[in-house]
A tleap script that builds the chain and sets N, CA, C and O, in Angstrom:
source leaprc.protein.ff14SB
mol = sequence {
  NMET ALA ASN THR GLU ASN LYS GLU SER LYS
  PRO HIE PHE PHE LYS THR VAL GLY VAL GLU
  PHE LYS LYS ILE ILE TRP PRO SER ARG GLU
  SER VAL LEU ARG GLN SER VAL ALA VAL THR
  ALA VAL ALA LEU VAL VAL GLY VAL MET VAL
  ALA LEU PHE ASP PHE LEU ILE GLN TYR GLY
  VAL ASN PHE ILE THR CGLN
}
set mol.1.N position { -33.688 39.563 -11.055 }
set mol.1.CA position { -34.107 38.597 -12.039 }
set mol.1.C position { -33.446 37.237 -11.793 }
set mol.1.O position { -34.076 36.197 -11.981 }
set mol.2.N position { -32.196 37.247 -11.380 }
set mol.2.CA position { -31.505 35.995 -11.119 }
set mol.2.C position { -32.130 35.267 -9.940 }
set mol.2.O position { -32.147 34.036 -9.906 }
set mol.3.N position { -32.652 36.035 -8.956 }
set mol.3.CA position { -33.275 35.406 -7.791 }
set mol.3.C position { -34.528 34.638 -8.158 }
set mol.3.O position { -34.753 33.545 -7.636 }
set mol.4.N position { -35.347 35.182 -9.042 }
set mol.4.CA position { -36.582 34.484 -9.406 }
set mol.4.C position { -36.279 33.213 -10.189 }
set mol.4.O position { -36.961 32.202 -10.016 }
set mol.5.N position { -35.268 33.252 -11.042 }
set mol.5.CA position { -34.895 32.047 -11.787 }
set mol.5.C position { -34.362 30.980 -10.841 }
set mol.5.O position { -34.652 29.795 -11.004 }
set mol.6.N position { -33.587 31.402 -9.858 }
set mol.6.CA position { -33.014 30.461 -8.898 }
set mol.6.C position { -34.121 29.804 -8.072 }
set mol.6.O position { -34.085 28.597 -7.834 }
set mol.7.N position { -35.109 30.601 -7.632 }
set mol.7.CA position { -36.202 30.057 -6.828 }
set mol.7.C position { -37.061 29.090 -7.632 }
set mol.7.O position { -37.559 28.105 -7.086 }
set mol.8.N position { -37.239 29.356 -8.903 }
set mol.8.CA position { -38.050 28.476 -9.728 }
set mol.8.C position { -37.312 27.183 -10.069 }
set mol.8.O position { -37.946 26.152 -10.295 }
set mol.9.N position { -35.992 27.226 -10.109 }
set mol.9.CA position { -35.245 26.031 -10.502 }
set mol.9.C position { -35.036 25.056 -9.343 }
set mol.9.O position { -34.781 23.873 -9.569 }
set mol.10.N position { -35.141 25.544 -8.102 }
set mol.10.CA position { -34.927 24.648 -6.951 }
set mol.10.C position { -35.947 23.515 -6.884 }
set mol.10.O position { -35.548 22.359 -6.738 }
set mol.11.N position { -37.236 23.794 -6.984 }
set mol.11.CA position { -38.193 22.661 -6.957 }
set mol.11.C position { -37.973 21.699 -8.123 }
set mol.11.O position { -38.112 20.486 -7.969 }
set mol.12.N position { -37.637 22.238 -9.269 }
set mol.12.CA position { -37.375 21.381 -10.429 }
set mol.12.C position { -36.146 20.508 -10.177 }
set mol.12.O position { -36.124 19.332 -10.538 }
set mol.13.N position { -35.133 21.092 -9.560 }
set mol.13.CA position { -33.915 20.333 -9.252 }
set mol.13.C position { -34.235 19.158 -8.333 }
set mol.13.O position { -33.834 18.025 -8.600 }
set mol.14.N position { -34.961 19.435 -7.247 }
set mol.14.CA position { -35.266 18.365 -6.293 }
set mol.14.C position { -36.196 17.316 -6.897 }
set mol.14.O position { -36.110 16.138 -6.552 }
set mol.15.N position { -37.079 17.737 -7.791 }
set mol.15.CA position { -37.954 16.782 -8.460 }
set mol.15.C position { -37.135 15.854 -9.350 }
set mol.15.O position { -37.358 14.644 -9.357 }
set mol.16.N position { -36.187 16.416 -10.102 }
set mol.16.CA position { -35.358 15.573 -10.972 }
set mol.16.C position { -34.422 14.686 -10.162 }
set mol.16.O position { -34.116 13.568 -10.577 }
set mol.17.N position { -33.964 15.172 -9.011 }
set mol.17.CA position { -33.134 14.321 -8.143 }
set mol.17.C position { -33.949 13.119 -7.683 }
set mol.17.O position { -33.451 11.993 -7.678 }
set mol.18.N position { -35.190 13.353 -7.301 }
set mol.18.CA position { -36.059 12.248 -6.878 }
set mol.18.C position { -36.297 11.252 -7.997 }
set mol.18.O position { -36.291 10.042 -7.768 }
set mol.19.N position { -36.506 11.756 -9.209 }
set mol.19.CA position { -36.722 10.867 -10.359 }
set mol.19.C position { -35.471 10.028 -10.613 }
set mol.19.O position { -35.566 8.820 -10.829 }
set mol.20.N position { -34.305 10.662 -10.588 }
set mol.20.CA position { -33.059 9.931 -10.824 }
set mol.20.C position { -32.770 8.938 -9.692 }
set mol.20.O position { -32.241 7.852 -9.931 }
set mol.21.N position { -33.120 9.316 -8.466 }
set mol.21.CA position { -32.892 8.433 -7.325 }
set mol.21.C position { -33.698 7.147 -7.453 }
set mol.21.O position { -33.248 6.086 -7.022 }
set mol.22.N position { -34.879 7.234 -8.039 }
set mol.22.CA position { -35.707 6.045 -8.226 }
set mol.22.C position { -35.147 5.114 -9.292 }
set mol.22.O position { -35.514 3.940 -9.336 }
set mol.23.N position { -34.260 5.617 -10.158 }
set mol.23.CA position { -33.674 4.798 -11.216 }
set mol.23.C position { -32.495 3.959 -10.723 }
set mol.23.O position { -32.036 3.065 -11.434 }
set mol.24.N position { -32.008 4.233 -9.526 }
set mol.24.CA position { -30.845 3.526 -9.004 }
set mol.24.C position { -31.204 2.067 -8.747 }
set mol.24.O position { -32.243 1.764 -8.161 }
set mol.25.N position { -30.338 1.177 -9.191 }
set mol.25.CA position { -30.506 -0.247 -8.917 }
set mol.25.C position { -29.487 -0.613 -7.834 }
set mol.25.O position { -28.289 -0.705 -8.100 }
set mol.26.N position { -29.974 -0.815 -6.631 }
set mol.26.CA position { -29.096 -1.106 -5.507 }
set mol.26.C position { -28.671 -2.578 -5.536 }
set mol.26.O position { -29.488 -3.448 -5.839 }
set mol.27.N position { -27.407 -2.864 -5.227 }
set mol.27.CA position { -26.968 -4.262 -5.196 }
set mol.27.C position { -27.565 -4.982 -3.990 }
set mol.27.O position { -27.930 -4.361 -2.991 }
set mol.28.N position { -27.654 -6.291 -4.109 }
set mol.28.CA position { -28.194 -7.072 -2.997 }
set mol.28.C position { -27.152 -7.157 -1.886 }
set mol.28.O position { -25.962 -6.932 -2.104 }
set mol.29.N position { -27.624 -7.482 -0.712 }
set mol.29.CA position { -26.736 -7.611 0.448 }
set mol.29.C position { -25.688 -8.704 0.187 }
set mol.29.O position { -24.523 -8.576 0.563 }
set mol.30.N position { -26.140 -9.779 -0.465 }
set mol.30.CA position { -25.259 -10.899 -0.802 }
set mol.30.C position { -24.125 -10.438 -1.722 }
set mol.30.O position { -22.965 -10.797 -1.518 }
set mol.31.N position { -24.466 -9.652 -2.719 }
set mol.31.CA position { -23.488 -9.156 -3.683 }
set mol.31.C position { -22.472 -8.239 -3.009 }
set mol.31.O position { -21.271 -8.337 -3.259 }
set mol.32.N position { -22.965 -7.351 -2.158 }
set mol.32.CA position { -22.073 -6.429 -1.446 }
set mol.32.C position { -21.124 -7.210 -0.545 }
set mol.32.O position { -19.933 -6.901 -0.487 }
set mol.33.N position { -21.628 -8.203 0.148 }
set mol.33.CA position { -20.795 -9.009 1.032 }
set mol.33.C position { -19.726 -9.755 0.240 }
set mol.33.O position { -18.561 -9.785 0.637 }
set mol.34.N position { -20.126 -10.361 -0.888 }
set mol.34.CA position { -19.179 -11.099 -1.724 }
set mol.34.C position { -18.072 -10.175 -2.246 }
set mol.34.O position { -16.892 -10.523 -2.204 }
set mol.35.N position { -18.456 -9.023 -2.727 }
set mol.35.CA position { -17.480 -8.093 -3.278 }
set mol.35.C position { -16.565 -7.529 -2.184 }
set mol.35.O position { -15.377 -7.308 -2.422 }
set mol.36.N position { -17.108 -7.300 -1.007 }
set mol.36.CA position { -16.289 -6.806 0.113 }
set mol.36.C position { -15.246 -7.839 0.526 }
set mol.36.O position { -14.093 -7.500 0.792 }
set mol.37.N position { -15.661 -9.095 0.577 }
set mol.37.CA position { -14.721 -10.166 0.917 }
set mol.37.C position { -13.637 -10.278 -0.150 }
set mol.37.O position { -12.463 -10.464 0.172 }
set mol.38.N position { -14.020 -10.165 -1.406 }
set mol.38.CA position { -13.049 -10.254 -2.496 }
set mol.38.C position { -12.041 -9.109 -2.426 }
set mol.38.O position { -10.842 -9.333 -2.593 }
set mol.39.N position { -12.504 -7.902 -2.184 }
set mol.39.CA position { -11.601 -6.748 -2.092 }
set mol.39.C position { -10.658 -6.905 -0.910 }
set mol.39.O position { -9.468 -6.616 -1.029 }
set mol.40.N position { -11.173 -7.358 0.230 }
set mol.40.CA position { -10.332 -7.555 1.413 }
set mol.40.C position { -9.280 -8.632 1.157 }
set mol.40.O position { -8.119 -8.464 1.530 }
set mol.41.N position { -9.676 -9.734 0.525 }
set mol.41.CA position { -8.733 -10.815 0.239 }
set mol.41.C position { -7.643 -10.352 -0.724 }
set mol.41.O position { -6.466 -10.640 -0.506 }
set mol.42.N position { -8.014 -9.647 -1.773 }
set mol.42.CA position { -7.021 -9.156 -2.730 }
set mol.42.C position { -6.077 -8.171 -2.056 }
set mol.42.O position { -4.870 -8.207 -2.294 }
set mol.43.N position { -6.616 -7.289 -1.216 }
set mol.43.CA position { -5.770 -6.322 -0.508 }
set mol.43.C position { -4.770 -7.030 0.404 }
set mol.43.O position { -3.609 -6.629 0.483 }
set mol.44.N position { -5.217 -8.084 1.094 }
set mol.44.CA position { -4.302 -8.841 1.961 }
set mol.44.C position { -3.218 -9.543 1.150 }
set mol.44.O position { -2.049 -9.522 1.533 }
set mol.45.N position { -3.593 -10.160 0.040 }
set mol.45.CA position { -2.620 -10.865 -0.800 }
set mol.45.C position { -1.594 -9.882 -1.354 }
set mol.45.O position { -0.395 -10.159 -1.330 }
set mol.46.N position { -2.053 -8.744 -1.849 }
set mol.46.CA position { -1.126 -7.746 -2.394 }
set mol.46.C position { -0.229 -7.196 -1.284 }
set mol.46.O position { 0.959 -6.964 -1.510 }
set mol.47.N position { -0.778 -6.988 -0.104 }
set mol.47.CA position { 0.023 -6.518 1.026 }
set mol.47.C position { 1.116 -7.502 1.397 }
set mol.47.O position { 2.249 -7.103 1.666 }
set mol.48.N position { 0.781 -8.793 1.412 }
set mol.48.CA position { 1.783 -9.825 1.723 }
set mol.48.C position { 2.850 -9.865 0.632 }
set mol.48.O position { 4.036 -10.008 0.927 }
set mol.49.N position { 2.432 -9.740 -0.625 }
set mol.49.CA position { 3.402 -9.752 -1.725 }
set mol.49.C position { 4.353 -8.562 -1.640 }
set mol.49.O position { 5.556 -8.719 -1.847 }
set mol.50.N position { 3.832 -7.380 -1.339 }
set mol.50.CA position { 4.676 -6.188 -1.214 }
set mol.50.C position { 5.643 -6.364 -0.049 }
set mol.50.O position { 6.817 -6.012 -0.161 }
set mol.51.N position { 5.161 -6.906 1.066 }
set mol.51.CA position { 6.036 -7.127 2.218 }
set mol.51.C position { 7.127 -8.138 1.877 }
set mol.51.O position { 8.276 -7.959 2.280 }
set mol.52.N position { 6.788 -9.189 1.147 }
set mol.52.CA position { 7.763 -10.197 0.754 }
set mol.52.C position { 8.822 -9.611 -0.179 }
set mol.52.O position { 10.017 -9.837 0.011 }
set mol.53.N position { 8.379 -8.855 -1.190 }
set mol.53.CA position { 9.325 -8.208 -2.100 }
set mol.53.C position { 10.224 -7.226 -1.348 }
set mol.53.O position { 11.421 -7.141 -1.623 }
set mol.54.N position { 9.652 -6.492 -0.407 }
set mol.54.CA position { 10.434 -5.547 0.383 }
set mol.54.C position { 11.501 -6.294 1.185 }
set mol.54.O position { 12.652 -5.859 1.243 }
set mol.55.N position { 11.126 -7.406 1.798 }
set mol.55.CA position { 12.080 -8.189 2.573 }
set mol.55.C position { 13.194 -8.729 1.681 }
set mol.55.O position { 14.368 -8.672 2.045 }
set mol.56.N position { 12.820 -9.256 0.504 }
set mol.56.CA position { 13.833 -9.810 -0.404 }
set mol.56.C position { 14.782 -8.718 -0.924 }
set mol.56.O position { 15.990 -8.940 -1.003 }
set mol.57.N position { 14.257 -7.572 -1.269 }
set mol.57.CA position { 15.103 -6.480 -1.754 }
set mol.57.C position { 16.011 -5.981 -0.639 }
set mol.57.O position { 17.188 -5.703 -0.873 }
set mol.58.N position { 15.475 -5.866 0.565 }
set mol.58.CA position { 16.280 -5.425 1.700 }
set mol.58.C position { 17.395 -6.445 1.979 }
set mol.58.O position { 18.535 -6.060 2.238 }
set mol.59.N position { 17.072 -7.730 1.925 }
set mol.59.CA position { 18.077 -8.771 2.123 }
set mol.59.C position { 19.161 -8.695 1.038 }
set mol.59.O position { 20.351 -8.806 1.332 }
set mol.60.N position { 18.741 -8.507 -0.207 }
set mol.60.CA position { 19.690 -8.405 -1.308 }
set mol.60.C position { 20.595 -7.208 -1.180 }
set mol.60.O position { 21.798 -7.323 -1.415 }
set mol.61.N position { 20.057 -6.066 -0.817 }
set mol.61.CA position { 20.886 -4.858 -0.647 }
set mol.61.C position { 21.843 -5.044 0.515 }
set mol.61.O position { 23.011 -4.669 0.412 }
set mol.62.N position { 21.381 -5.610 1.612 }
set mol.62.CA position { 22.277 -5.865 2.748 }
set mol.62.C position { 23.365 -6.860 2.385 }
set mol.62.O position { 24.504 -6.705 2.825 }
set mol.63.N position { 23.051 -7.866 1.603 }
set mol.63.CA position { 24.030 -8.858 1.183 }
set mol.63.C position { 25.104 -8.206 0.308 }
set mol.63.O position { 26.290 -8.502 0.456 }
set mol.64.N position { 24.695 -7.331 -0.589 }
set mol.64.CA position { 25.643 -6.674 -1.497 }
set mol.64.C position { 26.531 -5.693 -0.744 }
set mol.64.O position { 27.729 -5.612 -1.015 }
set mol.65.N position { 25.957 -4.943 0.204 }
set mol.65.CA position { 26.729 -3.895 0.866 }
set mol.65.C position { 27.604 -4.432 1.998 }
set mol.65.O position { 28.478 -3.707 2.474 }
set mol.66.N position { 27.409 -5.642 2.435 }
set mol.66.CA position { 28.238 -6.147 3.542 }
set mol.66.C position { 29.305 -7.081 3.069 }
set mol.66.O position { 30.083 -7.590 3.877 }
savepdb mol mol.pdb
quit
């Protein structure tokens, strides 16, 4: 009995997936490019800030211990 229910639900599943897939609003290429550049820039800025803080803390610890 479970097999017949499973076989009947597969076509329904794929039909609903297709319906939901058509509802997706894809971003424009321009939007994706802008957001990618923004994420990369923020990641670089945060990386530089972390490196700077690491250098300052390392300098401070070395200054105190020597």
